[in-house]
N, C-alpha and C positions, 0 to 999 in steps of 0.2 A: 594492598599486596601484602600479605604477611612475610618478614624476615625475622628467621631465628640462627642467633650466632652462639656455638657449639665449639669451648674451647676451656680448657682444664684450669688455666690459668686466670686467676678472677683481674690483673689491671687490665690483662688482654681484652676477655670479655666484657667489661665494664666500659673500659675504655673505647670499643667499636661501639659498644650499644647508644653511649653516652655523648661520646664528644661529635661524633656526626648528627648531622639534621636532617633526619629519616624524613620526618614527614613532609618536610618543604618537596621531596620528591615523588611523595606518594604513597611512600610507606609507613609498616606499621612492623615497631621491634617487638616482639614477645621477647617473654623473659628469659635472659639468657642460659644456655644446659651447662653444666659444669664436667658433664661428659657425654661420650658416645651414649651409653645406654638411656642416660637420663632422657638424651635427645629420640631416642628409641622409644622409649616410654610415651611421652607425650604427644607425636607428630600424627598418632590415628585422631587425638582429642581434638589439635589444635590448627593441622592441618596447612602450616610451614610453605610458602608455596618456592621460598627459595632459603639455604642454606648455605652459610657460609660457617667453614666447620677448618679446623687445626689439623695433620697428619699425626703426627707422636702424640697420643692424650692415655692418662692412667684409664688399663681398659685397651676395650676395643680401639683399634685407630681409628683416625678419620675417614680414608680409605676403604676399611673395612665396615663403616656405617653407610658411608656412599652406595656401596654395591648391594645391602640392603633396602637400603631405602629407594632405590632403583626398581630393585625388584618388584617393590609392593606398591612404590608410588611412580610410575618411569618418568612423568611429566614435571617433578618436582624438578628446578633449577640447583646443580649443586657448586658453589665456590668455594674453594680450596683457599686458605690466607696462613699461610705457613714460615717460618722461620726457615726453612733450608733451601735451597736456591740451588736445585739439583735436578738432571734432565732425567732422570730414573724415575724421582718419584711423581715430575709434570709428567710420563711416559705413562705410568700405572694410572696416577690421576683419570688424564684421557678415558682410560681402557674402562674407568669403573662409573663414565658417564657424567664426568665432574666436567663444566662447559669453561670453567675457568681458572686461574691458575695465579696467586697474588702473594706478594710477600708483606710479611706484619709491616715492612718499612715501607710497605703503600702511604701516598699520601689520602686524605680523608677523596679528596674528589676523585683519585682512582679509584677508591674503594665504592664509591659511589656509581661513578662512572662502568664498573663492573655489572652492579646491581642494575642499573636499565638497561644494559644490553642483555640480563634476563629476563628482566619485566618484559623487552620488545619480543624476545623469543615463545617467552610463553603466551603474548597474545598473539603472535601469527598463529603459534598451533590453535589456540583454542578459535581463533576465527575459520580457519583452516576445517578443524574437526567440526564448528558450527556448518560450515558451507557441504564438509560431506554429511553429513546428518541433514542438510536440509534436501541435500539432491537424492539421498538416500529414501527421506522421507515424500518424497515427489513421487519416484518409483516404486516405493511400496503402497503408495495410494492409489498412484493409476492401477496397479495390478489389481485393489483392492477392489476397484472402482468397477473395473471392468467384468471381474468375478461377479462381481453381486448384482449388478444389470444384465447378465448371461441369462438368458429363458431358463436355462437349463442347469441340473445342479453340480459343483464342480466334482471330476473323477478323485481317484487317490490320490495321483498327484498334485494336482491343483490344492487337494485340503495340506498335502505336507508342506508344499512350495507358502500358503498360507502363514502357517505356526512356522515357518522355518524363520517366515518375514516379522510377524509377528509370537515371541514367545509367549507375552504376558496371556494371550490366548490358549495357551495348551492346556488341556482339560486332561484330568484321573478319572479315566472310566469307573462311574459308579460313585464319583465326590463331586464332579462338577457339571456344570449344565452354562449353556451360550445363550446369551438374549440379545436380541436387536429391538434399541429406543430410536424412534424418530422422535429427534426434539424441535420444536419450532418455538420462537419469542413470540409475546402476542402483544395487543398491545402496551404500550408502555415500556419500550424499549429502553437499555440502560440508556442514562442521562449520557450525550455528548460523545456517544456512540453511535454509528452506524448499524443495519440492522444485522450486514455481512461481516464486520469487524467481529459482532457481538459472537455472533455463532462459529465463524472459521477459527476464530482466534480467542476469545476468553473464555468462553462457554465450554470449550472442549478442553483446552488445556486444564483449567479449572477441574474438570471432571476426571482427568485425564489421574490428577495427583491425588483424589482420594480411593479412584476404584482399581479394578487389574481391568482395564479398560485400553481399544483404538477406539479414534473416532475420524470422520473424513465427512465435510460438504455434502448436503445433499438436496438437491432440490430446493433452494432458499432456506433449509432446514440442517440441520444435526445428525447426522448416524451412529448410533454409538451401539461398540460390540463389547457387550460387558459380560464376565464371565462369575460364574456366580456360585455358592453351593449349593449342590442339590438337594439336602435334607431342609432348605430354607426355599419359602415362594420367592426368594430373587427380588422380592416387591420391596420391603423396608430400605434394604443396604442403599439399592439406589434411588430411592425415594429420600432418603433423609438427603443423601448427595446432591440431587437436585435442588431441591429446598434450602440449601445449604449456599449451592451457586447462586440461588437466585436473592437471598440476601444479600451477599458478598458481592454482587452487579447490579444488586437494585433493578430487577425484571423479574416480570413475569412470564413464565414457557407454559406449553401444553406439548405433554412429553404421553407417546403411545407405545407401547412394548405388545412385540410378537411373541408368538409360542415359544416356551424354551426348547432346546435342541441339546441330545448330549452329542453329538456326530457334529465336525461341520460340514460333512457331506449332506447334511442338509438344511444347510445354511438359505438356500432358496426358498423352503416354506416357513423360516422364520423375515426373511424379508416383505415376501409379501403380505404374513399375516402383520408384521409392524406397519406396513405402508397400509395397509385395508384400517387398522385401528387407527393410523393418524387422518385417515379421510374425516373421520370422524370431530377432524378440531371445530367448526364452525357447530355444529350438531351439539356437541357437550363440549363449548366451549367453557360451562360454571364448571367442568370439572377439569381441575389440572394433569390428572391423570389419567390412562386409563386403557386396560387388558383387553386384548385380541380375545381371549378366554372368557368374558365379559360380557361377549356383543354378541355370541353367537342363536341365541335364541329370539333376536328378531328378525319381524315378518314383511317390515316396512310397511307405510304406506299408501294409500290411494295415491297413485303414479296418472290421473288426467283429473281436471277440473270438471264440475259438473253445468248441467246448463247453467241450473238457476247461478251460480258463483263468475259463469260468463255473464249473464246479463248482468249481476250487479256491477262486475268489473264495469261492464262498457258504460253503462251507467257513470260510472265516478270518472273513468277518462272524458266522456263527453261533458261533462262539469267544470272543466280544468283548474279544479279545486288540487294544487300540489299537495296541501296541506291533507288535506281528506285524505287523499292517494299515498302521503306515508303514513298517516295515523293505521289504515288497512292494510297496509304494508307489515308495520308494524304486526295488527293481531293476527295475520296470517303466519308471519312468524314465530311469532312466541306459540301458537299453537300448536305448529310444529313442532319447536321447541319440547311440548309436554305432551307429547306423546313416544310412550314408551319404547311402539313399535317400530320408530321409523330411522331408514339406514339413510345413507348418503344418495343411494343410487336411487330412490323411492322419491328421496325430496328432490333431486336433482330433475328428473322427470315430470314431479307434479310445477316445479314451477315453471319447467318450459311449456309446459301444456299452458301455464297461466299467460305467458308471454305470445304461445303461437297464436290463444283466443282472441289477444289482445290485438293482434297483426291480423286476423279475419277478421274483427269489427272494423277495423280502421279500413280496408278493401272492401266490405259493404257499402260503407257511408262513401268512400270515395266514389263506388259505380252507384250509387245512386242518385248521386248528383252529376255525374259526368266527368268524372276528375279523375284522370289517369298515369300522371305521374307521379306516383308514390315513388320513395324512396328504398330501395335491395335496406331488409330487415333479415329474413331468416338466415339466410347466413353468417348474419355480423352475432349473432349470439355466442359469446364468449363463453362454452360451458366450466370450465376451469376458474374464470369469475364469478360463475353463478354458483358453484358449489362453494367458493373462501369467503366470498362478499354478497352474498343473494340480496340482501337492504339497498347496497348501493345500483348492483346490474340491475335490479327490477325497477328501482325507481329512474336509470338512466333510460331506461327503454321505454318506460311507462310514460314518461315526460317528453322523450321525444316525440309519441304517438299522442301524445295533447296538443305540443308544438301541429304536427301537421296536420290533425284534427280543426285547427283553429285558424292555419293557413288557409284550408278549401274551405270553410264556410265562412269566411270574413271576403265580403266582397259579392257572395252568389246571392242572388232572388230568394225572397220568401217563401217560396215555392219549392226552391232547390232543398234549403234547410229542410220544410216539411218532407219532404220525397225520406232524406236522411234520417227524420225523426221515428217516419212510420219503419222504415226498415228494420228500426232496431225495438219495434213493438211491435213485431206481429203477431208477436203471443198474445195480445191483450185487444179487446174488443175497441180501438178506437173509435174515437166519435169526429164527427169533422170542428166538431164546437171547441174541441181539446184541443186538436192539433192546431187551427187556426188562433187558438189562444198561444199556443208554442212558440208562436212567430209573432204574432200580438199583431193582428190582422180579425178584422171584424169578419163574423163564419159565410155572411152574403157574398161577401164581398173576395174572399180567401175561395169562395168555390167557384168565383168566376174567373179568376186569375189560373184557380187552378187546371180549370178546363181548359182553357185556351193555349195553357203552356205545355201542358202533357197529352189535350185531345184524349182523354177521358174525364168522367164523372169521379168524383172522388169516391164512392162505393166501388164501382167496377174497377177503378186501379187498384184500393185495397185489398178487394176479395184475390181478384188474378196475384199481386204480389204476394197474398198466403199462399195461395194454388201453388206459385212458382218455386215457394221455399218447401213446400210440401212434396211436390215431385223431385228436390232434393234431396229430401230426408229417405224420402222413399228408397231411389239409386243409392244412397251413401250410408245408409246406417239400418241395423236390422231391429227397429224398433219397431212397437205394433204399432199398426194404424190406427187405433186408440189413442196411442201416445203420439201420436205424430198431427192427429188433430190437434189435439191438445196445446200442442208444440205452435200452433198457427190460430191460437184462442177459438179454436169451436170445442163445444160439450158435445152437443149433438153428432151424432158417429154420421147417424143418416143422411142429416142433412149436407154433412162435411161430403158423404159417399154421391150424392145427389149433385153438387158443385164440383166434385172433381172429377165425374163424367160429360159432365157437358161441358168443362173445361178444355177433356184431354178426351174423350172420347171411351175412353177407358174405366174402369170400376179400379181403386188405389191397389188392389191385389191383380189385376191385369197388367195393370203399370210396372207394378214391380216384378212381377215373371217375368216381363216381357225388357226388361232394364239391361 
């Protein structure tokens, strides 16, 4: 804490600054001032917290100086150290904001005690100010969060209240604009610091020191309101500040900017567009900065997996190879990221369709071997995790499917395993030998066991399984009849029609029209 001694007598000011051991009590003594005028000229640069001053000096008096200091720097502690023990002086000193009145005959320990009392008062005021600022910040952020979370745009009164609470965001029409950024920390957060601590304290406070902005925590990210010059894109100044913050805090961020606005009443649009831009955090993770205006041309990718993809997925899940599964998921996600039309919504829908396809395969496999105690699945898909951590989410679900499938087929008979295999390959022309080889049995012996356990010979069973699948496709999809025939392994449409009518009593067209 800095101390300034002001006295026109060189012996007094030199003695006070050198005889007393100020450093031992935590004080730094500045070069003494020989007059009130000299002190007043130095105070703006040197900013002493405690000033010891004589009263009667050449030029301005110590009390006149005290009056000016308290006007400009009200928190400065003024202590008079005078050669005059007069009640009138003490009264006037108190009126000018002097907190202590000592005589030059005071002992060094009395002077230090006066300085320590002043130090305590300064610290108490600072703590009270900090508490007040902290309480005010909580109230202001609560107001701001409520306003930004509202589905409606703020009215004129709320807009005025916002600018009253956050004067740094006040804009001049035609000169300034307001931007909202959503900033999240990517892999490799600040070393030794939690994600929350970084966002809420270090990152926000660092950026506030460099930009005319305000901030608040927002859904595991940082929401930044920045005032920019209207004749500038607003891109470079904010980007430079974020890059400097990354270097200072040794971390990487993903920062998304919404549309710039010229009126606080448009803040709903700025928030919505910033959140939409931030939803690209996984899809554009290689890009540290994203602007909403650059994303509008994207149309989205295909949102449902194809039958070929579903067949390939079921084969992969049946294999039980986690390494192959991880590699395939990596290829799928790489392909998505390279698609210039991909949007977060379309990506999430497509990945969701892959998971549903996997669960449909698992249900068919369970049904084919009479296994009915599957765990619930569809409602367990965490859409937020699928959007932000797709690789981990897909792996977790598909590994669970692999485990359930393994549990189902372990300990079941070879015929039950054959039934699951048949239902997975109804689009192919499966021979008895091919299926017997899959379950490691002699074809002749397999044929006997198969008929004994199912009550049907192999050809009858496969034909009926194919036709039942055709019936489901005709009921549930708009696929052409020729496409349905191909999906169950029949290229000859006339042959398929004959088999279907023999099995159902109706042609495929008649069956569809009555379903």
